[in-house]
N, C-alpha and C positions, 0 to 999 in steps of 0.2 A: 366518342366517335366509333362508329361501327365499321366492320370490315366490308359492309355492303354499300358504302357511300357511292361507288361508281358503277354499280351493276345496272344493266338495262333489263327490265322485266318484259316477258312476253306480253303482259297485260297492257303495256303502254301503247303499242301499235300492232302487235301481232298476236293472234290467238294461238294457243298451243295446238299442235297437231296431234290429236289423240288417234294413233294409228289403229289400235284395236283394244277391246276390252273383253275379257273372258272370265268365266267362272267355271271351275271344274272341281267338284267335291269339296267346296268351301275354300278353295284356293283362288283368290282374285288376282288377275294380272291386267295391268293397264300400261300400254306402250306410249311413250312420248317421243316425238320426232322433233329435234331442235336443229333447224336447218343451217343456222349461221353462228360463227364464233361470236362470243360476247352476249348472246341471248340467254335468258334464264327461264326456267320453270318457276313460277311465283312461289314465294315463301308460304308454307302451310304446315299444319301439324295434323296428327291423327290420334285417335283415342286408343290405339293399339300399336305394338311394335311391328315393324315391317322391314323388308329388305328391298333396296333398289338395285337392280342389276344394270350395270353399264354394259350394253351390248356392242356399241360401236362408238368410237371417238374418245375424246378426253373431256373431263369436267373438273371444276373446282366445286367441292361440296361445302355447304355452310350448315352449321347447326347452332341454333340460338344466336344468330347474327355473327358468329365467329367462324373462321375457316376451319373446317374439319380436315381437309386435305385435298390434294390433286389426285385424280384417278384416271387410268387409261384402260380401255376395254381389253380383255374381259375383266370385270371387277364386280364385287358385291359390296354394297355400302349399307350397313345396318343402322337403322334409325329407331331409337327408343320411343315409346308412347309419350305423347305430349311435347316432344321436342320440335320446335320450328325448324324447318329445313328447306333448302333450295339447292339447285344445281345450275351452274353457269357453264356454258359451252366454252371449252378451250380449243376446240377445233370445229370445222364445219361438219354437218351431217352426223350429229350425235343421236344415238338411239338409247333411251332409258326404258326400263320396265320395272314398275313398282309391283311388288308381290306381297300379298296380304293373306295370311291364313285366318279365314273368318269362320271356319267350321264351328258351329255352336255359339258364335259371338256376333251374329249378324246385327244384333241390336246396337253394336258399337259403330256401325257404318255411319258416315256423315249423312245428314238429311238430304243433301243435294244428290248424293249417289243413289240413295234409296228412291228418290223421285225420278231421277234420270233413267234408271233401269227398272222402274215400276216394281220394286221389291216390296211385297206386303208382309 
């Protein structure tokens, strides 16, 4: 049994609100707005280490289907490459920012990001 058995995912009925996506000198930042308690950013993994900044609200973070911990803003949550992770809102109006240092490693970006932002 996983710690995720009772998590409601954005993908079920609500699309994640990507507030903004920016790239400055190889630093990629993507904001996620989670409007309601109990909603989650879907589980995913990356080919590189990254940090998720919890800018507003509280979340429970999961890594590889197990609880990593509860966090309240401001907080930094480090996620190693290859680890599946997700964030469940423990309060309304959560704002997360995923930060990736991609300088010189653009080839590690996921294909859907490459396509979405027309990176050649």
